[in-house]
C-alpha positions, -999 to 999 in steps of 0.1 A, spaced: -86 669 80 -63 675 51 -32 685 73 -36 646 93 -33 630 63 -6 654 47 13 643 77 7 606 71 22 606 37 56 606 45 51 576 70 29 558 48 61 564 22 85 551 48 69 523 55 59 513 21 99 513 17 107 495 46 81 469 35 101 467 -1 137 464 11 127 439 35 110 418 9 142 426 -17 166 409 13 145 378 18 150 364 -13 172 331 -16 208 338 -31 208 313 -61 230 283 -70 244 275 -102 225 269 -134 235 233 -133 232 210 -104 268 202 -87 265 169 -89 259 171 -125 293 194 -130 314 172 -109 304 140 -130 309 157 -162 337 139 -188 373 151 -187 372 144 -225 342 147 -244 337 139 -282 319 157 -307 312 148 -343 341 119 -341 366 142 -327 381 145 -286 383 172 -268 399 182 -234 399 212 -212 433 228 -200 431 257 -176 456 282 -162 439 300 -128 455 326 -106 450 357 -85 470 385 -85 491 401 -56 518 426 -74 525 451 -53 499 477 -71 470 453 -62 451 453 -30 467 435 1 438 406 1 448 404 -40 429 408 -69 398 382 -78 403 350 -96 413 347 -134 406 322 -152 418 313 -188 409 283 -203 417 263 -233 393 236 -250 417 214 -270 417 193 -301 433 160 -293 443 152 -327 456 186 -331 440 190 -365 419 227 -367 396 237 -342 363 238 -356 342 271 -361 310 256 -354 322 250 -318 323 276 -290 324 279 -251 298 299 -235 300 291 -198 323 285 -173 318 270 -137 349 270 -112 343 246 -77 357 245 -45 343 222 -19 305 229 -23 314 263 -37 304 270 -68 314 305 -92 294 307 -124 304 331 -149 300 338 -187 338 344 -208 351 378 -214 346 395 -249 384 403 -251 403 382 -278 425 355 -268 454 342 -289 445 322 -316 459 284 -317 449 259 -347 437 236 -327 421 251 -293 399 275 -283 408 303 -256 384 319 -233 390 343 -203 368 348 -172 373 373 -151 361 391 -115 355 358 -99 360 350 -60 390 353 -37 395 317 -35 435 304 -27 457 310 -39 479 276 -41 444 254 -37 428 229 -64 396 233 -78 377 216 -104 366 237 -135 338 228 -161 332 245 -190 298 245 -212 305 237 -251 278 246 -275 278 233 -313 262 249 -341 226 229 -339 224 246 -302 236 212 -286 255 212 -253 279 197 -240 300 197 -206 337 196 -204 360 192 -169 394 195 -156 398 184 -120 423 196 -95 432 230 -112 461 249 -92 451 286 -87 483 303 -91 498 336 -77 511 363 -90 537 384 -75 
């Protein structure tokens, strides 16, 4: 009898593993943390503390000879710019980026890389995006957060994805 039980253990283990794998594979892919309609309706200029800010971007994919034949993933360099060109407040930061192509959304945090320092701009970079484009337009949205933990969405529409060769 003990031999029969020992013979069943590998089968039971294999069956349990198959069930776990199939359950994990059934999860729905998650969408963006903010509904796409909300992202697309974000303003192109936001006023915070009596000052106005706009979003500028440079989006590109690298196709240099040392890159894979289908290029590297999207890189997004973004600047939140104070319209009045006065010093950018240290109490304001950007902590999330969404790039939208048709109904597809790439959502990401910014890297911890130190960007260039501008007196009136905040520079952020995000890497390892999708392999969209190049030579297409997308919308970009950033989430700004102030010292009081209030958040603001800011959009730049029709942003060109460039190609470096």
